[in-house]
C-alpha positions, 0 to 999 in steps of 0.5 A, a space after each residue: 542503502 539507508 535504514 530510514 523508513 518512510 512510514 510508522 504504525 498507526 496509534 494502537 497498532 502493534 506488531 513485531 518489527 520484522 513483521 511490520 517491515 515485511 508488511 510495509 514492503 507489501 504496502 509499498 508494492 501496493 502503492 506502486 500498483 495503485 500508481 500504475 492502475 491510475 495511469 492505466 485507468 486513463 485508458 478505457 480498457 482498465 479492468 474495474 475489478 483491478 481498481 477496486 482490489 487496489 483501492 481496498 488494499 490501500 484502504 487496509 494499509 491506511 488503517 495500519 500505517 501512516 505514510 
């Protein structure tokens, strides 16, 4: 396993490295959920509130990280 990260903090964002690593893991999980939700959205039974929650989370992460 490599320690190469595929993200960095947005300019002006400051947080301890371990906190940034933990938040990045959460963000990656959220991106995975977004991909899943996108696939589910092709079906008509996808809950609208789930999609809104995922989009809000992704928007929040974009304000912190550059992917």
